[in-house]
LOBAPA-137111 format. One line per field, with one value per residue: residue number from 1; residue in three letters; x, y, z of N, C-alpha, C, O in turn. Coordinates in pm, 1 decimal. Each point is the difference from the previous one (the first is absolute). Example, Ala and Ser with C-alpha at 12.3 -4.5 7.8 and 13.67 -1.06 7.14 Angstrom:
<pts>
pafi	(1 2) $
titi	(ala ser) $
n.px	(1319.0 -138.6) $
n.py	(-569.0 106.9) $
n.pz	(780.0 -138.5) $
ca.px	(-89.0 82.0) $
ca.py	(119.0 119.0) $
ca.pz	(0.0 6.0) $
c.px	(90.0 -77.0) $
c.py	(120.0 109.0) $
c.pz	(0.0 73.0) $
o.px	(103.6 50.9) $
o.py	(-1.9 110.8) $
o.pz	(66.5 16.9) $
</pts>
This chain:
<pts>
pafi	(1 2 3 4 5 6 7 8 9 10 11 12 13 14 15 16 17 18 19 20 21 22 23 24 25 26 27 28 29 30 31 32 33 34 35 36 37 38 39 40 41 42 43 44 45 46 47 48 49 50 51 52 53 54 55 56 57 58 59 60 61 62 63 64 65 66 67 68 69 70 71 72 73 74 75 76 77 78 79 80 81 82 83 84 85 86 87 88 89 90 91 92 93 94 95 96 97 98 99 100 101 102 103) $
titi	(met asn ile ile glu val thr lys asp thr phe glu asn glu val leu lys ser asp lys pro val val val asp phe asn ala asp trp cys gly pro cys gln met leu lys pro thr leu asp gln ile ala ala glu asn asp thr val lys ile val ser val asn ile asp ser glu asp asp leu ala tyr asp tyr asp val ser ser ile pro cys leu val leu phe lys gly gly ala glu ala ala arg ser val gly met lys pro lys pro glu leu leu lys phe ile asn ser) $
n.px	(1385.1 -53.1 60.6 -198.4 117.0 -138.9 -80.1 -46.1 172.1 159.9 -104.5 -120.6 113.2 25.1 -211.0 -104.8 148.0 34.2 166.4 32.3 75.1 -167.0 218.1 -191.9 185.0 -123.7 64.6 157.9 -34.2 -197.1 -52.2 -0.7 -189.8 -112.3 72.2 -113.3 -205.4 23.5 136.4 -127.3 -110.6 127.0 10.2 -148.7 -0.4 144.7 -84.5 -136.0 -14.2 36.7 168.8 -216.4 202.4 -187.3 83.8 -68.7 62.6 34.9 234.6 136.2 20.9 -5.2 41.2 216.4 108.1 -29.2 99.4 203.7 -108.8 103.9 -20.8 58.1 142.2 83.0 -19.5 4.9 28.8 -80.3 143.3 -218.0 147.8 197.4 64.4 -140.1 241.6 110.3 -13.6 142.1 -66.7 107.0 128.6 74.3 -17.0 220.8 115.7 24.0 211.1 192.3 40.5 72.2 205.0 120.5 -56.1) $
n.py	(535.4 -206.4 96.7 -59.2 191.4 -107.7 116.7 113.7 132.8 -112.8 63.8 169.3 194.3 68.9 92.4 175.7 178.0 -91.0 66.4 83.4 -215.0 -11.2 42.5 -56.3 131.9 -146.4 198.1 -96.8 223.2 75.1 -36.5 -68.2 -92.9 193.7 63.0 -110.3 92.4 193.7 -12.4 -66.5 141.8 107.9 -126.8 -6.9 181.4 -32.8 -111.1 146.8 -108.7 -185.0 52.1 85.6 101.5 -14.1 213.4 -109.1 216.1 -177.1 1.1 -98.0 -215.8 176.9 197.1 51.3 126.3 226.3 148.2 35.4 160.0 189.5 -212.1 -94.8 51.2 -17.7 168.3 -220.2 170.0 -209.4 134.7 -60.0 67.9 41.4 -229.2 44.8 -31.6 177.4 -159.5 181.5 -150.7 208.1 -18.2 73.5 -218.1 32.5 -167.6 33.1 85.8 -133.6 -80.4 113.5 49.8 -167.7 140.5) $
n.pz	(-349.0 72.4 188.2 -65.0 2.2 151.6 -171.5 182.1 62.5 133.9 194.9 1.0 6.8 220.4 82.6 84.9 -15.0 201.8 -124.1 209.4 -2.6 142.3 37.5 105.1 -22.8 107.0 -34.0 140.6 -1.6 58.6 -237.0 213.8 84.0 76.9 205.0 149.9 -0.2 110.3 182.3 151.2 145.4 144.2 185.8 154.3 140.4 172.1 180.7 101.9 -185.9 111.6 132.6 33.7 -1.9 128.9 -9.0 185.2 -43.0 125.2 24.9 -161.9 51.4 147.6 -103.4 -48.8 151.0 11.5 -140.1 84.6 107.2 -62.6 45.1 -185.3 181.4 -203.8 -141.1 3.4 -139.9 8.9 -111.9 -22.8 -145.5 104.2 -23.9 158.9 3.6 87.3 171.1 25.7 165.5 -19.4 196.2 -196.9 56.4 -11.7 101.2 215.2 24.8 11.1 203.9 182.2 26.0 48.6 179.8) $
ca.px	(-130.4 -87.1 -139.6 -49.5 -81.8 -116.4 -89.3 -152.5 -10.8 62.0 -39.3 -88.0 78.1 106.0 -39.5 -131.9 23.6 130.7 -10.2 64.2 -44.0 68.8 7.9 -0.7 57.3 -51.5 93.3 25.3 156.3 25.7 -33.3 115.0 -6.9 -6.3 139.3 69.5 -49.3 28.2 118.8 -37.8 -84.3 94.7 77.5 -118.2 -38.0 121.4 15.3 -119.6 -44.1 -160.8 -84.6 58.8 -11.7 -19.3 -11.1 -93.3 30.9 -144.2 -10.7 -29.3 -104.5 -95.4 -145.6 15.7 -1.6 -136.4 -78.0 36.1 -24.6 122.6 5.1 122.8 106.1 -9.1 -107.5 11.6 -127.5 13.7 -98.2 -4.0 -104.8 -57.9 -71.2 78.9 -15.9 57.4 46.8 84.1 35.6 105.4 125.3 10.0 124.6 -20.4 -78.6 -144.6 -42.3 -14.9 -116.9 -109.5 12.0 -32.4 -129.0) $
ca.py	(-69.0 -43.2 12.6 131.0 63.2 52.9 92.1 -3.8 67.2 -73.7 -143.4 -57.5 -42.4 -87.4 -131.8 -53.6 -4.9 -64.6 -125.1 -125.5 -16.5 111.0 -25.8 142.7 -21.8 107.7 8.0 121.6 17.2 -38.3 -128.2 -80.1 -95.7 54.8 31.0 -112.2 -52.6 91.5 -50.8 -114.7 34.4 71.8 -116.5 -61.5 76.5 -0.3 -136.7 -41.3 102.7 -34.9 47.4 125.4 22.2 126.0 20.0 93.1 43.0 33.5 123.2 113.6 -28.7 -75.0 -22.0 -121.6 -120.7 -4.2 -58.6 -146.5 -58.1 -40.1 27.6 -55.6 5.2 32.5 -62.4 -1.5 -32.1 -27.2 50.4 -45.7 62.3 104.3 -34.1 -70.8 -142.1 -76.5 95.6 -70.5 98.7 -47.1 -40.2 -137.7 -25.7 3.5 -105.5 15.0 119.6 -32.4 -73.7 102.9 94.9 -82.7 -65.1) $
ca.pz	(22.4 -108.8 44.7 -39.7 115.3 -42.9 77.3 -53.9 -141.2 -88.0 7.3 -107.3 -118.3 38.0 53.8 -53.6 -143.1 -38.9 -90.6 58.3 153.4 80.5 140.9 80.5 129.6 95.7 104.8 67.0 33.0 140.5 19.8 -13.9 -91.4 -138.4 -42.2 -30.4 -104.8 -113.8 -80.1 -57.0 -114.5 -104.4 -76.7 -85.4 -122.7 -96.3 -64.3 -58.4 -75.6 -28.4 98.9 41.7 155.9 45.9 154.8 59.4 144.8 55.8 75.6 -84.5 -102.8 88.0 -89.2 -80.0 95.4 28.9 -108.7 -27.0 121.1 55.0 140.9 53.1 -116.4 -138.9 -61.8 -145.2 -79.3 -146.6 -95.9 -127.6 -82.0 74.7 106.2 117.0 -19.9 124.1 108.8 82.3 106.4 82.0 -51.4 -74.2 -71.9 -147.4 -71.9 25.6 -78.0 -144.5 -21.5 -1.9 -142.5 -101.2 22.0) $
c.px	(-70.4 -143.4 -44.7 -91.8 -125.6 -74.9 -150.8 -5.6 42.0 -56.4 -83.9 89.6 102.5 -47.0 -122.2 -0.2 118.8 -26.2 55.9 -51.5 79.9 -10.2 0.3 49.3 -63.0 89.7 13.2 156.9 25.9 -29.2 136.6 -13.1 -14.9 131.1 75.6 -46.7 36.3 115.2 -51.1 -102.5 80.7 79.6 -91.0 -22.7 105.7 3.5 -108.1 -52.8 -160.3 -85.2 62.5 -30.1 -1.2 -13.3 -99.3 28.3 -144.1 -19.4 -30.5 -118.5 -118.8 -126.0 13.8 -3.9 -142.7 -89.2 24.7 -12.6 137.5 2.7 136.6 99.3 122.5 -129.7 22.7 -119.1 39.8 -124.9 24.4 -109.8 -87.5 -90.6 74.8 -24.1 50.8 52.1 87.2 45.3 113.2 111.9 17.1 141.4 -6.6 -72.6 -155.3 -45.5 -25.4 -124.4 -123.9 0.5 -58.2 -132.9 -103.1) $
c.py	(-34.5 7.6 135.4 42.2 60.1 74.4 -12.8 51.2 -86.0 -161.5 -44.7 -25.8 -97.3 -143.2 -33.6 -13.3 -68.7 -119.4 -122.3 22.3 115.1 -56.9 143.5 -38.0 130.1 -1.7 145.9 -2.4 -62.1 -151.4 -90.5 -106.2 46.1 44.6 -121.3 -76.8 71.7 -62.5 -129.7 34.5 61.7 -94.5 -63.6 89.1 15.7 -121.8 -36.5 115.8 -26.3 69.8 132.3 4.6 137.9 9.4 110.2 24.8 31.6 121.9 125.6 -26.4 -92.7 -34.2 -136.4 -122.3 -23.9 -71.7 -148.7 -86.1 -65.1 26.4 -66.2 13.1 -82.6 -82.8 9.5 -39.1 -15.6 33.0 -65.2 60.4 115.3 -37.1 -68.3 -142.4 -81.9 110.5 -87.0 107.8 -65.7 -22.3 -138.2 -5.8 6.2 -95.8 26.6 134.8 -34.8 -98.9 90.3 58.3 -90.4 -79.1 45.8) $
c.pz	(-119.4 39.8 -25.7 113.1 -77.0 100.6 -55.8 -152.6 -93.5 2.5 -120.1 -115.4 17.2 29.3 -88.8 -153.4 -55.6 -80.0 39.1 149.8 90.0 141.6 74.1 124.0 85.8 125.1 65.9 37.2 146.1 36.0 -30.5 -98.1 -139.6 -58.6 -14.2 -127.5 -137.2 -83.1 -73.7 -120.4 -110.0 -73.5 -89.4 -121.1 -93.8 -84.2 -85.3 -89.4 -34.2 100.4 47.3 158.8 25.4 137.5 10.2 136.9 69.6 82.6 -83.2 -99.8 85.6 -79.1 -74.5 96.9 43.0 -114.7 -31.5 135.0 67.4 155.3 70.5 -108.9 42.5 -69.4 -161.9 -63.7 -140.9 -85.5 -129.6 -79.5 72.7 122.0 106.0 -39.2 114.9 80.1 99.6 111.4 90.1 -84.6 -53.5 -57.4 -161.7 -59.7 16.9 -72.6 -142.2 -28.6 -2.8 -124.1 -99.0 13.7 -96.5) $
o.px	(-6.1 -87.4 81.4 -89.9 14.1 7.5 -30.8 -80.2 -53.2 27.2 30.7 -15.7 33.5 70.3 2.6 -67.6 32.4 -90.1 9.6 -49.7 108.3 -107.9 90.3 -64.7 37.2 2.0 -65.2 69.6 104.8 10.4 50.4 87.1 43.7 20.1 91.3 80.4 2.8 -17.2 48.2 11.3 -28.8 28.8 36.4 -9.0 -21.9 40.0 17.7 -15.2 -71.1 -120.9 122.1 -100.7 88.5 -44.6 -7.4 -16.7 -68.6 -110.5 -71.9 -54.5 -38.4 -66.4 -95.2 -52.2 -44.4 -77.3 -85.2 48.7 0.8 11.4 21.0 -21.7 10.0 -36.2 5.8 -64.3 54.0 -111.4 114.4 -116.5 -119.3 -65.0 105.3 -112.7 -31.1 26.5 -30.5 47.4 -4.2 -8.6 -29.0 60.5 -108.6 -89.9 -72.3 -115.8 -95.6 -63.7 -85.0 -103.5 -89.3 -28.0 -114.2) $
o.py	(84.6 -43.7 89.8 -72.4 72.2 -24.8 -57.6 -42.0 8.4 -83.8 -108.7 -108.5 -73.9 -98.4 -97.3 -86.6 14.8 -79.0 -92.8 100.3 46.1 -43.5 81.0 -79.8 115.4 -103.2 97.3 -100.5 -59.2 -44.8 -1.0 -3.8 -66.5 -11.2 1.8 -76.8 -64.3 -19.8 -16.7 -51.2 -27.3 19.6 -23.3 -47.3 21.8 1.4 -86.2 106.7 77.7 4.2 15.5 -43.7 69.8 -94.2 92.8 -90.5 96.1 49.3 92.0 91.5 -111.0 -102.3 -77.7 -106.3 -114.2 -93.2 -72.6 -113.1 -111.1 116.3 23.3 -16.7 -25.9 -109.5 107.8 -97.3 91.8 -48.7 0.2 -8.8 22.0 85.6 -53.3 -46.2 -119.0 112.7 -116.2 109.2 -115.5 -1.6 -94.6 96.3 -13.2 34.1 -6.0 12.9 45.0 1.8 -16.8 0.0 49.0 -94.0 -45.7) $
o.pz	(-89.2 -74.9 21.8 42.9 -98.7 120.3 -104.4 -83.4 -110.7 -86.0 -49.0 -55.9 -92.5 -23.0 -75.3 -55.4 -117.8 27.9 -80.3 51.2 -36.3 40.0 -21.1 67.8 -21.3 67.0 -37.8 13.6 25.6 114.2 -112.3 -86.9 -93.9 -120.9 -82.5 -52.8 -105.0 -120.3 -112.0 -111.4 -116.5 -118.1 -115.3 -113.3 -119.2 -116.4 -86.1 59.5 -63.7 -22.8 4.2 55.8 -49.6 65.6 -80.6 81.8 -34.8 22.8 39.1 -61.7 -36.7 16.9 -6.8 -33.4 12.2 22.3 -51.2 0.4 53.1 38.7 119.1 -120.0 119.9 43.1 -59.1 39.3 -61.7 18.8 -45.4 38.9 -21.1 60.0 -35.0 -18.0 6.9 -42.0 27.2 -31.6 42.3 -122.8 73.3 -46.9 -56.4 -76.9 -99.5 -39.9 -63.2 -105.3 -87.4 -66.8 -69.2 -74.5 5.4) $
</pts>
């Protein structure tokens, strides 16, 4: 996997202090669309070194989900310079994900 699993303890260093844009995938193991999205995100992470893709399991990291107002999953949040730059909710095909990442 090219996706980094993050927790509340590692979120600041991996996301907020990152020197490149970060896509945070808020997801859960029981969420079918989340599991369908993972291989595509992993492929994008492998093909693209200008963005970091990280995963947050909302069941084990519910504080992060609350802090970032995640109410529906899968929820992708794009961070640039430590601040939220864009948000996407739901399953998206790879071309739409790439457009979102490059927004």
